[in-house]
CHARMM-style PDB file with segment names, atoms N, HN, CA, C and O in Angstrom:
ATOM      1  N   MET     1    -104.353  -0.402 -82.086  1.00  0.00      PROA
ATOM      2  CA  MET     1    -104.040   0.521 -81.184  1.00  0.00      PROA
ATOM      3  C   MET     1    -105.117   0.635 -80.116  1.00  0.00      PROA
ATOM      4  O   MET     1    -104.472   0.856 -79.091  1.00  0.00      PROA
ATOM      5  N   ALA     2    -106.297   0.606 -79.825  1.00  0.00      PROA
ATOM      6  HN  ALA     2    -106.821   0.426 -80.657  1.00  0.00      PROA
ATOM      7  CA  ALA     2    -107.276   0.873 -78.738  1.00  0.00      PROA
ATOM      8  C   ALA     2    -106.424  -0.172 -77.817  1.00  0.00      PROA
ATOM      9  O   ALA     2    -105.926   0.275 -76.784  1.00  0.00      PROA
ATOM     10  N   GLY     3    -106.215  -1.711 -78.194  1.00  0.00      PROA
ATOM     11  HN  GLY     3    -106.620  -2.074 -79.033  1.00  0.00      PROA
ATOM     12  CA  GLY     3    -105.972  -2.797 -77.120  1.00  0.00      PROA
ATOM     13  C   GLY     3    -104.653  -2.625 -76.685  1.00  0.00      PROA
ATOM     14  O   GLY     3    -104.218  -3.297 -75.750  1.00  0.00      PROA
ATOM     15  N   SER     4    -103.833  -1.621 -77.388  1.00  0.00      PROA
ATOM     16  HN  SER     4    -104.186  -1.075 -78.147  1.00  0.00      PROA
ATOM     17  CA  SER     4    -102.411  -1.002 -76.550  1.00  0.00      PROA
ATOM     18  C   SER     4    -102.938  -0.553 -75.448  1.00  0.00      PROA
ATOM     19  O   SER     4    -102.962  -1.131 -74.362  1.00  0.00      PROA
ATOM     20  N   LYS     5    -103.627   1.112 -75.879  1.00  0.00      PROA
ATOM     21  HN  LYS     5    -103.608   1.581 -76.762  1.00  0.00      PROA
ATOM     22  CA  LYS     5    -103.696   1.782 -75.077  1.00  0.00      PROA
ATOM     23  C   LYS     5    -104.473   1.429 -73.690  1.00  0.00      PROA
ATOM     24  O   LYS     5    -104.179   2.006 -72.643  1.00  0.00      PROA
ATOM     25  N   LYS     6    -105.562   0.362 -73.773  1.00  0.00      PROA
ATOM     26  HN  LYS     6    -105.801  -0.106 -74.624  1.00  0.00      PROA
ATOM     27  CA  LYS     6    -106.422  -0.269 -72.547  1.00  0.00      PROA
ATOM     28  C   LYS     6    -105.112  -1.270 -71.709  1.00  0.00      PROA
ATOM     29  O   LYS     6    -105.038  -1.546 -70.511  1.00  0.00      PROA
ATOM     30  N   ASN     7    -104.369  -1.576 -72.606  1.00  0.00      PROA
ATOM     31  HN  ASN     7    -104.429  -1.351 -73.578  1.00  0.00      PROA
ATOM     32  CA  ASN     7    -103.129  -2.871 -72.042  1.00  0.00      PROA
ATOM     33  C   ASN     7    -102.243  -1.180 -70.824  1.00  0.00      PROA
ATOM     34  O   ASN     7    -102.393  -0.955 -69.623  1.00  0.00      PROA
ATOM     35  N   LYS     8    -101.773  -0.738 -71.425  1.00  0.00      PROA
ATOM     36  HN  LYS     8    -101.651  -0.921 -72.400  1.00  0.00      PROA
ATOM     37  CA  LYS     8    -101.028   0.344 -71.094  1.00  0.00      PROA
ATOM     38  C   LYS     8    -101.771   1.139 -69.563  1.00  0.00      PROA
ATOM     39  O   LYS     8    -101.272   1.403 -68.469  1.00  0.00      PROA
ATOM     40  N   GLU     9    -103.053   1.321 -70.085  1.00  0.00      PROA
ATOM     41  HN  GLU     9    -103.458   1.106 -70.974  1.00  0.00      PROA
ATOM     42  CA  GLU     9    -103.765   2.009 -68.711  1.00  0.00      PROA
ATOM     43  C   GLU     9    -103.875   0.815 -67.451  1.00  0.00      PROA
ATOM     44  O   GLU     9    -103.815   1.099 -66.255  1.00  0.00      PROA
ATOM     45  N   LYS    10    -104.037  -0.480 -67.964  1.00  0.00      PROA
ATOM     46  HN  LYS    10    -104.086  -0.711 -68.935  1.00  0.00      PROA
ATOM     47  CA  LYS    10    -104.167  -1.326 -66.818  1.00  0.00      PROA
ATOM     48  C   LYS    10    -102.894  -1.714 -66.195  1.00  0.00      PROA
ATOM     49  O   LYS    10    -102.804  -2.065 -65.018  1.00  0.00      PROA
ATOM     50  N   LYS    11    -101.655  -1.621 -67.240  1.00  0.00      PROA
ATOM     51  HN  LYS    11    -101.728  -1.336 -68.196  1.00  0.00      PROA
ATOM     52  CA  LYS    11    -100.285  -1.830 -66.281  1.00  0.00      PROA
ATOM     53  C   LYS    11    -100.102  -0.242 -65.572  1.00  0.00      PROA
ATOM     54  O   LYS    11     -99.452  -0.248 -64.526  1.00  0.00      PROA
ATOM     55  N   GLY    12    -100.438   0.648 -65.883  1.00  0.00      PROA
ATOM     56  HN  GLY    12    -100.966   0.652 -66.732  1.00  0.00      PROA
ATOM     57  CA  GLY    12    -100.693   1.807 -65.435  1.00  0.00      PROA
ATOM     58  C   GLY    12    -100.869   1.989 -63.677  1.00  0.00      PROA
ATOM     59  O   GLY    12    -100.121   2.245 -62.733  1.00  0.00      PROA
ATOM     60  N   ILE    13    -102.303   1.698 -63.877  1.00  0.00      PROA
ATOM     61  HN  ILE    13    -102.911   1.490 -64.643  1.00  0.00      PROA
ATOM     62  CA  ILE    13    -102.760   1.254 -62.776  1.00  0.00      PROA
ATOM     63  C   ILE    13    -102.288   0.574 -61.430  1.00  0.00      PROA
ATOM     64  O   ILE    13    -102.337   0.945 -60.257  1.00  0.00      PROA
ATOM     65  N   ARG    14    -101.672  -0.904 -62.237  1.00  0.00      PROA
ATOM     66  HN  ARG    14    -101.633  -1.205 -63.190  1.00  0.00      PROA
ATOM     67  CA  ARG    14    -101.437  -1.469 -61.278  1.00  0.00      PROA
ATOM     68  C   ARG    14     -99.864  -1.124 -60.838  1.00  0.00      PROA
ATOM     69  O   ARG    14     -99.418  -1.704 -59.848  1.00  0.00      PROA
ATOM     70  N   GLU    15     -99.017  -0.176 -61.575  1.00  0.00      PROA
ATOM     71  HN  GLU    15     -99.379   0.295 -62.379  1.00  0.00      PROA
ATOM     72  CA  GLU    15     -97.809   0.123 -61.126  1.00  0.00      PROA
ATOM     73  C   GLU    15     -98.110   0.886 -60.326  1.00  0.00      PROA
ATOM     74  O   GLU    15     -97.746   0.718 -59.162  1.00  0.00      PROA
ATOM     75  N   TYR    16     -98.898   2.006 -60.716  1.00  0.00      PROA
ATOM     76  HN  TYR    16     -99.194   2.142 -61.661  1.00  0.00      PROA
ATOM     77  CA  TYR    16     -99.580   2.876 -59.426  1.00  0.00      PROA
ATOM     78  C   TYR    16     -99.582   2.420 -58.152  1.00  0.00      PROA
ATOM     79  O   TYR    16     -98.747   2.932 -57.407  1.00  0.00      PROA
ATOM     80  N   PHE    17    -100.648   1.190 -57.487  1.00  0.00      PROA
ATOM     81  HN  PHE    17    -101.327   0.774 -58.092  1.00  0.00      PROA
ATOM     82  CA  PHE    17    -100.573   0.465 -56.518  1.00  0.00      PROA
ATOM     83  C   PHE    17     -99.867   0.265 -56.099  1.00  0.00      PROA
ATOM     84  O   PHE    17     -99.644   0.708 -54.972  1.00  0.00      PROA
ATOM     85  N   LYS    18     -98.703  -0.879 -57.010  1.00  0.00      PROA
ATOM     86  HN  LYS    18     -98.884  -1.239 -57.925  1.00  0.00      PROA
ATOM     87  CA  LYS    18     -97.552  -1.427 -56.099  1.00  0.00      PROA
ATOM     88  C   LYS    18     -96.702   0.118 -55.575  1.00  0.00      PROA
ATOM     89  O   LYS    18     -96.131   0.278 -54.496  1.00  0.00      PROA
ATOM     90  N   GLY    19     -96.789   0.787 -56.316  1.00  0.00      PROA
ATOM     91  HN  GLY    19     -97.253   0.656 -57.192  1.00  0.00      PROA
ATOM     92  CA  GLY    19     -95.588   2.418 -55.718  1.00  0.00      PROA
ATOM     93  C   GLY    19     -96.660   2.922 -54.537  1.00  0.00      PROA
ATOM     94  O   GLY    19     -96.066   3.571 -53.676  1.00  0.00      PROA
ATOM     95  N   VAL    20     -97.865   2.805 -54.324  1.00  0.00      PROA
ATOM     96  HN  VAL    20     -98.348   2.278 -55.023  1.00  0.00      PROA
ATOM     97  CA  VAL    20     -98.287   2.803 -53.264  1.00  0.00      PROA
ATOM     98  C   VAL    20     -98.253   1.851 -52.182  1.00  0.00      PROA
ATOM     99  O   VAL    20     -98.054   2.280 -51.045  1.00  0.00      PROA
ATOM    100  N   ARG    21     -98.418   0.624 -52.377  1.00  0.00      PROA
ATOM    101  HN  ARG    21     -98.579   0.276 -53.301  1.00  0.00      PROA
ATOM    102  CA  ARG    21     -97.788  -0.101 -51.299  1.00  0.00      PROA
ATOM    103  C   ARG    21     -96.544   0.001 -51.008  1.00  0.00      PROA
ATOM    104  O   ARG    21     -96.269  -0.161 -49.819  1.00  0.00      PROA
ATOM    105  N   LEU    22     -95.588   0.249 -51.817  1.00  0.00      PROA
ATOM    106  HN  LEU    22     -95.812   0.381 -52.783  1.00  0.00      PROA
ATOM    107  CA  LEU    22     -94.166   0.441 -51.086  1.00  0.00      PROA
ATOM    108  C   LEU    22     -93.955   1.372 -50.636  1.00  0.00      PROA
ATOM    109  O   LEU    22     -92.971   1.484 -49.904  1.00  0.00      PROA
ATOM    110  N   GLU    23     -95.057   2.749 -50.969  1.00  0.00      PROA
ATOM    111  HN  GLU    23     -95.856   2.658 -51.563  1.00  0.00      PROA
ATOM    112  CA  GLU    23     -94.533   3.881 -50.088  1.00  0.00      PROA
ATOM    113  C   GLU    23     -95.524   3.757 -48.503  1.00  0.00      PROA
ATOM    114  O   GLU    23     -95.332   4.384 -47.461  1.00  0.00      PROA
ATOM    115  N   MET    24     -96.493   2.822 -48.777  1.00  0.00      PROA
ATOM    116  HN  MET    24     -96.649   2.313 -49.623  1.00  0.00      PROA
ATOM    117  CA  MET    24     -97.130   2.744 -47.363  1.00  0.00      PROA
ATOM    118  C   MET    24     -96.278   2.073 -46.605  1.00  0.00      PROA
ATOM    119  O   MET    24     -96.319   2.414 -45.422  1.00  0.00      PROA
ATOM    120  N   LYS    25     -95.390   1.096 -46.914  1.00  0.00      PROA
ATOM    121  HN  LYS    25     -95.357   0.819 -47.874  1.00  0.00      PROA
ATOM    122  CA  LYS    25     -94.644  -0.025 -46.506  1.00  0.00      PROA
ATOM    123  C   LYS    25     -93.433   1.001 -45.220  1.00  0.00      PROA
ATOM    124  O   LYS    25     -93.033   0.823 -44.070  1.00  0.00      PROA
ATOM    125  N   LYS    26     -93.258   2.033 -46.272  1.00  0.00      PROA
ATOM    126  HN  LYS    26     -93.582   2.178 -47.207  1.00  0.00      PROA
ATOM    127  CA  LYS    26     -91.773   2.882 -45.727  1.00  0.00      PROA
ATOM    128  C   LYS    26     -92.547   3.836 -44.573  1.00  0.00      PROA
ATOM    129  O   LYS    26     -91.721   4.480 -43.926  1.00  0.00      PROA
ATOM    130  N   VAL    27     -93.951   4.078 -44.164  1.00  0.00      PROA
ATOM    131  HN  VAL    27     -94.622   3.555 -44.689  1.00  0.00      PROA
ATOM    132  CA  VAL    27     -94.631   4.930 -43.127  1.00  0.00      PROA
ATOM    133  C   VAL    27     -94.209   4.163 -42.044  1.00  0.00      PROA
ATOM    134  O   VAL    27     -93.994   2.971 -41.829  1.00  0.00      PROA
ATOM    135  N   VAL    28     -94.139   5.565 -41.223  1.00  0.00      PROA
ATOM    136  HN  VAL    28     -94.314   6.534 -41.398  1.00  0.00      PROA
ATOM    137  CA  VAL    28     -93.655   4.920 -39.690  1.00  0.00      PROA
ATOM    138  C   VAL    28     -94.497   5.437 -39.008  1.00  0.00      PROA
ATOM    139  O   VAL    28     -94.337   6.642 -38.811  1.00  0.00      PROA
ATOM    140  N   TRP    29     -95.972   4.624 -38.243  1.00  0.00      PROA
ATOM    141  HN  TRP    29     -96.101   3.646 -38.403  1.00  0.00      PROA
ATOM    142  CA  TRP    29     -96.754   4.920 -37.742  1.00  0.00      PROA
ATOM    143  C   TRP    29     -96.557   4.985 -35.926  1.00  0.00      PROA
ATOM    144  O   TRP    29     -95.762   4.323 -35.260  1.00  0.00      PROA
ATOM    145  N   PRO    30     -97.501   5.942 -35.463  1.00  0.00      PROA
ATOM    146  CA  PRO    30     -97.397   6.629 -34.651  1.00  0.00      PROA
ATOM    147  C   PRO    30     -97.494   5.327 -33.221  1.00  0.00      PROA
ATOM    148  O   PRO    30     -98.305   4.408 -33.329  1.00  0.00      PROA
ATOM    149  N   THR    31     -96.904   5.395 -32.414  1.00  0.00      PROA
ATOM    150  HN  THR    31     -96.245   6.142 -32.326  1.00  0.00      PROA
ATOM    151  CA  THR    31     -97.761   4.712 -31.210  1.00  0.00      PROA
ATOM    152  C   THR    31     -98.988   5.147 -30.845  1.00  0.00      PROA
ATOM    153  O   THR    31     -99.607   6.144 -31.218  1.00  0.00      PROA
ATOM    154  N   LYS    32     -99.403   3.920 -29.734  1.00  0.00      PROA
ATOM    155  HN  LYS    32     -98.900   3.110 -29.431  1.00  0.00      PROA
ATOM    156  CA  LYS    32    -100.808   4.867 -28.993  1.00  0.00      PROA
ATOM    157  C   LYS    32    -100.299   6.165 -28.125  1.00  0.00      PROA
ATOM    158  O   LYS    32    -100.782   7.245 -27.783  1.00  0.00      PROA
ATOM    159  N   LYS    33     -99.361   5.637 -27.999  1.00  0.00      PROA
ATOM    160  HN  LYS    33     -98.968   4.761 -28.277  1.00  0.00      PROA
ATOM    161  CA  LYS    33     -98.710   7.335 -26.782  1.00  0.00      PROA
ATOM    162  C   LYS    33     -98.468   8.479 -27.395  1.00  0.00      PROA
ATOM    163  O   LYS    33     -98.806   9.630 -27.117  1.00  0.00      PROA
ATOM    164  N   GLU    34     -97.774   7.985 -28.358  1.00  0.00      PROA
ATOM    165  HN  GLU    34     -97.500   7.050 -28.584  1.00  0.00      PROA
ATOM    166  CA  GLU    34     -97.492   9.761 -29.364  1.00  0.00      PROA
ATOM    167  C   GLU    34     -99.023   9.580 -29.944  1.00  0.00      PROA
ATOM    168  O   GLU    34     -99.650  10.390 -29.262  1.00  0.00      PROA
ATOM    169  N   LEU    35     -99.671   9.145 -30.562  1.00  0.00      PROA
ATOM    170  HN  LEU    35     -99.161   8.487 -31.116  1.00  0.00      PROA
ATOM    171  CA  LEU    35    -101.120   9.285 -30.909  1.00  0.00      PROA
ATOM    172  C   LEU    35    -101.781  10.309 -29.910  1.00  0.00      PROA
ATOM    173  O   LEU    35    -102.131  11.460 -30.170  1.00  0.00      PROA
ATOM    174  N   GLY    36    -101.889   9.550 -28.550  1.00  0.00      PROA
ATOM    175  HN  GLY    36    -101.605   8.614 -28.339  1.00  0.00      PROA
ATOM    176  CA  GLY    36    -102.475  10.655 -27.553  1.00  0.00      PROA
ATOM    177  C   GLY    36    -102.280  11.530 -27.478  1.00  0.00      PROA
ATOM    178  O   GLY    36    -103.218  12.328 -27.455  1.00  0.00      PROA
ATOM    179  N   ALA    37    -100.607  12.106 -27.368  1.00  0.00      PROA
ATOM    180  HN  ALA    37     -99.846  11.458 -27.387  1.00  0.00      PROA
ATOM    181  CA  ALA    37    -100.137  12.995 -27.461  1.00  0.00      PROA
ATOM    182  C   ALA    37    -100.637  14.289 -28.345  1.00  0.00      PROA
ATOM    183  O   ALA    37    -101.096  15.398 -28.071  1.00  0.00      PROA
ATOM    184  N   TYR    38    -100.257  13.462 -29.738  1.00  0.00      PROA
ATOM    185  HN  TYR    38     -99.883  12.561 -29.961  1.00  0.00      PROA
ATOM    186  CA  TYR    38    -100.865  14.381 -30.805  1.00  0.00      PROA
ATOM    187  C   TYR    38    -102.005  14.887 -30.730  1.00  0.00      PROA
ATOM    188  O   TYR    38    -102.255  16.052 -31.039  1.00  0.00      PROA
ATOM    189  N   THR    39    -102.952  13.928 -30.242  1.00  0.00      PROA
ATOM    190  HN  THR    39    -102.749  12.982 -29.990  1.00  0.00      PROA
ATOM    191  CA  THR    39    -104.644  14.495 -30.151  1.00  0.00      PROA
ATOM    192  C   THR    39    -104.246  15.522 -29.287  1.00  0.00      PROA
ATOM    193  O   THR    39    -104.056  16.677 -29.668  1.00  0.00      PROA
ATOM    194  N   VAL    40    -104.117  15.140 -28.150  1.00  0.00      PROA
ATOM    195  HN  VAL    40    -104.271  14.201 -27.841  1.00  0.00      PROA
ATOM    196  CA  VAL    40    -104.188  16.230 -27.191  1.00  0.00      PROA
ATOM    197  C   VAL    40    -103.876  17.599 -27.204  1.00  0.00      PROA
ATOM    198  O   VAL    40    -104.507  18.496 -26.644  1.00  0.00      PROA
ATOM    199  N   THR    41    -102.598  17.721 -28.055  1.00  0.00      PROA
ATOM    200  HN  THR    41    -102.085  16.993 -28.510  1.00  0.00      PROA
ATOM    201  CA  THR    41    -102.182  18.504 -28.676  1.00  0.00      PROA
ATOM    202  C   THR    41    -102.746  19.620 -29.719  1.00  0.00      PROA
ATOM    203  O   THR    41    -102.601  20.840 -29.794  1.00  0.00      PROA
ATOM    204  N   VAL    42    -103.444  18.670 -30.478  1.00  0.00      PROA
ATOM    205  HN  VAL    42    -103.562  17.679 -30.417  1.00  0.00      PROA
ATOM    206  CA  VAL    42    -104.192  19.239 -31.734  1.00  0.00      PROA
ATOM    207  C   VAL    42    -105.367  19.803 -30.947  1.00  0.00      PROA
ATOM    208  O   VAL    42    -105.559  21.002 -31.147  1.00  0.00      PROA
ATOM    209  N   LEU    43    -106.241  19.169 -30.049  1.00  0.00      PROA
ATOM    210  HN  LEU    43    -106.085  18.194 -29.886  1.00  0.00      PROA
ATOM    211  CA  LEU    43    -107.445  19.530 -29.101  1.00  0.00      PROA
ATOM    212  C   LEU    43    -107.355  21.079 -28.762  1.00  0.00      PROA
ATOM    213  O   LEU    43    -108.036  22.059 -29.064  1.00  0.00      PROA
ATOM    214  N   THR    44    -106.127  20.852 -27.944  1.00  0.00      PROA
ATOM    215  HN  THR    44    -105.573  20.056 -27.698  1.00  0.00      PROA
ATOM    216  CA  THR    44    -105.442  21.981 -26.970  1.00  0.00      PROA
ATOM    217  C   THR    44    -105.431  23.467 -27.941  1.00  0.00      PROA
ATOM    218  O   THR    44    -105.814  24.596 -27.634  1.00  0.00      PROA
ATOM    219  N   THR    45    -104.861  22.975 -29.151  1.00  0.00      PROA
ATOM    220  HN  THR    45    -104.550  22.058 -29.401  1.00  0.00      PROA
ATOM    221  CA  THR    45    -104.240  24.731 -29.669  1.00  0.00      PROA
ATOM    222  C   THR    45    -105.467  24.596 -30.560  1.00  0.00      PROA
ATOM    223  O   THR    45    -105.275  25.448 -31.428  1.00  0.00      PROA
ATOM    224  N   CYS    46    -106.698  23.950 -30.837  1.00  0.00      PROA
ATOM    225  HN  CYS    46    -106.854  23.258 -30.132  1.00  0.00      PROA
ATOM    226  CA  CYS    46    -108.344  24.303 -31.511  1.00  0.00      PROA
ATOM    227  C   CYS    46    -108.953  25.052 -30.697  1.00  0.00      PROA
ATOM    228  O   CYS    46    -109.681  25.985 -31.037  1.00  0.00      PROA
ATOM    229  N   VAL    47    -108.606  24.568 -29.050  1.00  0.00      PROA
ATOM    230  HN  VAL    47    -108.015  23.811 -28.774  1.00  0.00      PROA
ATOM    231  CA  VAL    47    -109.643  25.096 -28.069  1.00  0.00      PROA
ATOM    232  C   VAL    47    -108.848  27.119 -27.830  1.00  0.00      PROA
ATOM    233  O   VAL    47    -109.467  28.171 -27.676  1.00  0.00      PROA
ATOM    234  N   VAL    48    -107.342  26.861 -27.905  1.00  0.00      PROA
ATOM    235  HN  VAL    48    -106.838  26.006 -28.030  1.00  0.00      PROA
ATOM    236  CA  VAL    48    -106.666  28.269 -27.573  1.00  0.00      PROA
ATOM    237  C   VAL    48    -106.580  28.992 -28.675  1.00  0.00      PROA
ATOM    238  O   VAL    48    -106.013  30.077 -28.539  1.00  0.00      PROA
ATOM    239  N   PHE    49    -107.164  28.583 -30.239  1.00  0.00      PROA
ATOM    240  HN  PHE    49    -107.625  27.702 -30.349  1.00  0.00      PROA
ATOM    241  CA  PHE    49    -107.343  29.460 -31.090  1.00  0.00      PROA
ATOM    242  C   PHE    49    -109.044  29.654 -31.078  1.00  0.00      PROA
ATOM    243  O   PHE    49    -109.363  30.830 -31.256  1.00  0.00      PROA
ATOM    244  N   ALA    50    -109.927  28.931 -30.941  1.00  0.00      PROA
ATOM    245  HN  ALA    50    -109.668  27.976 -30.797  1.00  0.00      PROA
ATOM    246  CA  ALA    50    -111.032  29.073 -30.827  1.00  0.00      PROA
ATOM    247  C   ALA    50    -111.412  30.428 -29.461  1.00  0.00      PROA
ATOM    248  O   ALA    50    -112.339  31.195 -29.719  1.00  0.00      PROA
ATOM    249  N   VAL    51    -110.897  30.550 -28.542  1.00  0.00      PROA
ATOM    250  HN  VAL    51    -110.144  29.927 -28.333  1.00  0.00      PROA
ATOM    251  CA  VAL    51    -110.826  31.350 -27.458  1.00  0.00      PROA
ATOM    252  C   VAL    51    -110.542  32.616 -27.748  1.00  0.00      PROA
ATOM    253  O   VAL    51    -111.323  33.522 -27.456  1.00  0.00      PROA
ATOM    254  N   ALA    52    -108.944  32.902 -28.593  1.00  0.00      PROA
ATOM    255  HN  ALA    52    -108.310  32.166 -28.830  1.00  0.00      PROA
ATOM    256  CA  ALA    52    -108.414  33.780 -29.104  1.00  0.00      PROA
ATOM    257  C   ALA    52    -109.231  34.392 -29.975  1.00  0.00      PROA
ATOM    258  O   ALA    52    -109.448  35.593 -29.809  1.00  0.00      PROA
ATOM    259  N   PHE    53    -109.823  33.710 -31.038  1.00  0.00      PROA
ATOM    260  HN  PHE    53    -109.646  32.735 -31.173  1.00  0.00      PROA
ATOM    261  CA  PHE    53    -110.488  34.229 -32.099  1.00  0.00      PROA
ATOM    262  C   PHE    53    -112.156  34.942 -31.463  1.00  0.00      PROA
ATOM    263  O   PHE    53    -112.777  35.781 -32.116  1.00  0.00      PROA
ATOM    264  N   TRP    54    -112.560  34.490 -30.342  1.00  0.00      PROA
ATOM    265  HN  TRP    54    -112.057  33.808 -29.811  1.00  0.00      PROA
ATOM    266  CA  TRP    54    -113.806  35.013 -29.686  1.00  0.00      PROA
ATOM    267  C   TRP    54    -113.252  36.502 -29.234  1.00  0.00      PROA
ATOM    268  O   TRP    54    -113.651  37.615 -29.575  1.00  0.00      PROA
ATOM    269  N   LEU    55    -112.363  36.178 -28.488  1.00  0.00      PROA
ATOM    270  HN  LEU    55    -112.039  35.274 -28.210  1.00  0.00      PROA
ATOM    271  CA  LEU    55    -111.808  37.240 -28.015  1.00  0.00      PROA
ATOM    272  C   LEU    55    -111.422  38.819 -28.542  1.00  0.00      PROA
ATOM    273  O   LEU    55    -111.549  39.836 -27.860  1.00  0.00      PROA
ATOM    274  N   ILE    56    -110.975  38.749 -29.782  1.00  0.00      PROA
ATOM    275  HN  ILE    56    -110.872  37.922 -30.335  1.00  0.00      PROA
ATOM    276  CA  ILE    56    -110.595  39.103 -30.452  1.00  0.00      PROA
ATOM    277  C   ILE    56    -112.175  39.607 -31.304  1.00  0.00      PROA
ATOM    278  O   ILE    56    -112.118  40.533 -32.113  1.00  0.00      PROA
ATOM    279  N   ASP    57    -113.216  39.061 -31.083  1.00  0.00      PROA
ATOM    280  HN  ASP    57    -113.262  38.309 -30.426  1.00  0.00      PROA
ATOM    281  CA  ASP    57    -114.156  39.492 -32.047  1.00  0.00      PROA
ATOM    282  C   ASP    57    -114.988  39.856 -30.963  1.00  0.00      PROA
ATOM    283  O   ASP    57    -116.019  40.409 -31.346  1.00  0.00      PROA
ATOM    284  N   THR    58    -114.858  39.699 -29.428  1.00  0.00      PROA
ATOM    285  HN  THR    58    -114.020  39.250 -29.117  1.00  0.00      PROA
ATOM    286  CA  THR    58    -115.739  40.531 -28.607  1.00  0.00      PROA
ATOM    287  C   THR    58    -114.918  41.603 -28.574  1.00  0.00      PROA
ATOM    288  O   THR    58    -115.657  42.565 -28.785  1.00  0.00      PROA
ATOM    289  N   GLY    59    -113.750  42.007 -28.422  1.00  0.00      PROA
ATOM    290  HN  GLY    59    -113.150  41.225 -28.251  1.00  0.00      PROA
ATOM    291  CA  GLY    59    -113.031  43.257 -28.536  1.00  0.00      PROA
ATOM    292  C   GLY    59    -113.517  44.107 -29.311  1.00  0.00      PROA
ATOM    293  O   GLY    59    -113.999  45.163 -28.903  1.00  0.00      PROA
ATOM    294  N   PHE    60    -113.430  43.597 -31.172  1.00  0.00      PROA
ATOM    295  HN  PHE    60    -113.038  42.738 -31.503  1.00  0.00      PROA
ATOM    296  CA  PHE    60    -114.040  44.253 -32.249  1.00  0.00      PROA
ATOM    297  C   PHE    60    -115.598  45.060 -32.109  1.00  0.00      PROA
ATOM    298  O   PHE    60    -115.887  46.202 -32.467  1.00  0.00      PROA
ATOM    299  N   LEU    61    -116.451  44.031 -31.465  1.00  0.00      PROA
ATOM    300  HN  LEU    61    -116.216  43.103 -31.174  1.00  0.00      PROA
ATOM    301  CA  LEU    61    -117.488  43.952 -31.580  1.00  0.00      PROA
ATOM    302  C   LEU    61    -118.000  45.421 -30.422  1.00  0.00      PROA
ATOM    303  O   LEU    61    -118.924  46.205 -30.639  1.00  0.00      PROA
ATOM    304  N   ALA    62    -117.130  45.417 -29.312  1.00  0.00      PROA
ATOM    305  HN  ALA    62    -116.379  44.780 -29.136  1.00  0.00      PROA
ATOM    306  CA  ALA    62    -117.410  46.530 -28.348  1.00  0.00      PROA
ATOM    307  C   ALA    62    -116.670  47.583 -28.709  1.00  0.00      PROA
ATOM    308  O   ALA    62    -117.052  48.676 -28.292  1.00  0.00      PROA
ATOM    309  N   ALA    63    -115.533  47.533 -29.498  1.00  0.00      PROA
ATOM    310  HN  ALA    63    -115.222  46.645 -29.837  1.00  0.00      PROA
ATOM    311  CA  ALA    63    -115.683  48.929 -30.148  1.00  0.00      PROA
ATOM    312  C   ALA    63    -116.388  49.707 -31.228  1.00  0.00      PROA
ATOM    313  O   ALA    63    -116.539  50.918 -31.397  1.00  0.00      PROA
ATOM    314  N   LEU    64    -116.797  48.587 -31.948  1.00  0.00      PROA
ATOM    315  HN  LEU    64    -116.674  47.604 -31.811  1.00  0.00      PROA
ATOM    316  CA  LEU    64    -117.517  49.154 -32.917  1.00  0.00      PROA
ATOM    317  C   LEU    64    -119.180  49.693 -32.510  1.00  0.00      PROA
ATOM    318  O   LEU    64    -119.724  50.586 -33.159  1.00  0.00      PROA
ATOM    319  N   LYS    65    -119.863  48.986 -31.329  1.00  0.00      PROA
ATOM    320  HN  LYS    65    -119.421  48.261 -30.801  1.00  0.00      PROA
ATOM    321  CA  LYS    65    -120.687  49.687 -30.440  1.00  0.00      PROA
ATOM    322  C   LYS    65    -120.356  51.238 -29.605  1.00  0.00      PROA
ATOM    323  O   LYS    65    -121.095  52.192 -29.363  1.00  0.00      PROA
ATOM    324  N   GLY    66    -119.072  51.012 -29.344  1.00  0.00      PROA
ATOM    325  HN  GLY    66    -118.471  50.237 -29.541  1.00  0.00      PROA
ATOM    326  CA  GLY    66    -118.458  52.255 -28.718  1.00  0.00      PROA
ATOM    327  C   GLY    66    -118.597  53.139 -29.922  1.00  0.00      PROA
ATOM    328  O   GLY    66    -119.326  54.095 -29.659  1.00  0.00      PROA
ATOM    329  N   LEU    67    -118.119  53.145 -31.227  1.00  0.00      PROA
ATOM    330  HN  LEU    67    -117.527  52.368 -31.440  1.00  0.00      PROA
ATOM    331  CA  LEU    67    -117.516  54.073 -32.002  1.00  0.00      PROA
ATOM    332  C   LEU    67    -119.266  54.812 -32.494  1.00  0.00      PROA
ATOM    333  O   LEU    67    -119.714  55.940 -32.705  1.00  0.00      PROA
ATOM    334  N   LEU    68    -119.805  53.383 -32.494  1.00  0.00      PROA
ATOM    335  HN  LEU    68    -119.441  52.468 -32.322  1.00  0.00      PROA
ATOM    336  CA  LEU    68    -121.334  53.509 -33.050  1.00  0.00      PROA
ATOM    337  C   LEU    68    -122.359  54.276 -32.514  1.00  0.00      PROA
ATOM    338  O   LEU    68    -123.235  54.869 -33.144  1.00  0.00      PROA
ATOM    339  N   GLY    69    -122.138  54.211 -30.888  1.00  0.00      PROA
ATOM    340  HN  GLY    69    -121.426  53.730 -30.377  1.00  0.00      PROA
ATOM    341  CA  GLY    69    -122.691  54.484 -30.070  1.00  0.00      PROA
ATOM    342  C   GLY    69    -124.059  53.710 -29.799  1.00  0.00      PROA
ATOM    343  O   GLY    69    -125.186  54.173 -29.622  1.00  0.00      PROA
ATOM    344  N   ILE    70    -123.858  53.111 -29.809  1.00  0.00      PROA
ATOM    345  HN  ILE    70    -122.943  52.735 -29.952  1.00  0.00      PROA
ATOM    346  CA  ILE    70    -124.985  51.592 -29.665  1.00  0.00      PROA
ATOM    347  C   ILE    70    -124.931  50.800 -28.472  1.00  0.00      PROA
ATOM    348  O   ILE    70    -124.021  50.001 -28.253  1.00  0.00      PROA
ATOM    349  N   ASN    71    -126.234  51.085 -27.423  1.00  0.00      PROA
ATOM    350  HN  ASN    71    -126.974  51.735 -27.601  1.00  0.00      PROA
ATOM    351  CA  ASN    71    -126.108  50.548 -26.369  1.00  0.00      PROA
ATOM    352  C   ASN    71    -127.576  49.312 -26.706  1.00  0.00      PROA
ATOM    353  O   ASN    71    -128.680  49.533 -27.202  1.00  0.00      PROA
ATOM    354  N   MET    72    -127.061  48.238 -26.270  1.00  0.00      PROA
ATOM    355  HN  MET    72    -126.164  48.059 -25.866  1.00  0.00      PROA
ATOM    356  CA  MET    72    -128.033  47.094 -26.183  1.00  0.00      PROA
ATOM    357  C   MET    72    -127.865  46.413 -24.651  1.00  0.00      PROA
ATOM    358  OT1 MET    72    -128.557  45.449 -24.325  1.00  0.00      PROA
TER     359      MET     72
END
């Protein structure tokens, strides 16, 4: 019984990696030009969101300071 379980486990792992290999063959990888464009898009989006969150945070801080009467 234990031998059959080990054999089944090995077969399962082997089948898993066969499936992974088959799926990886289906992947359409981006060209260098597309990859560059995607990278620029991601970095630009990160910068835009960082600046937006900084502005929102600064605005809330200014509002709180005004409400609480804190001068620094």
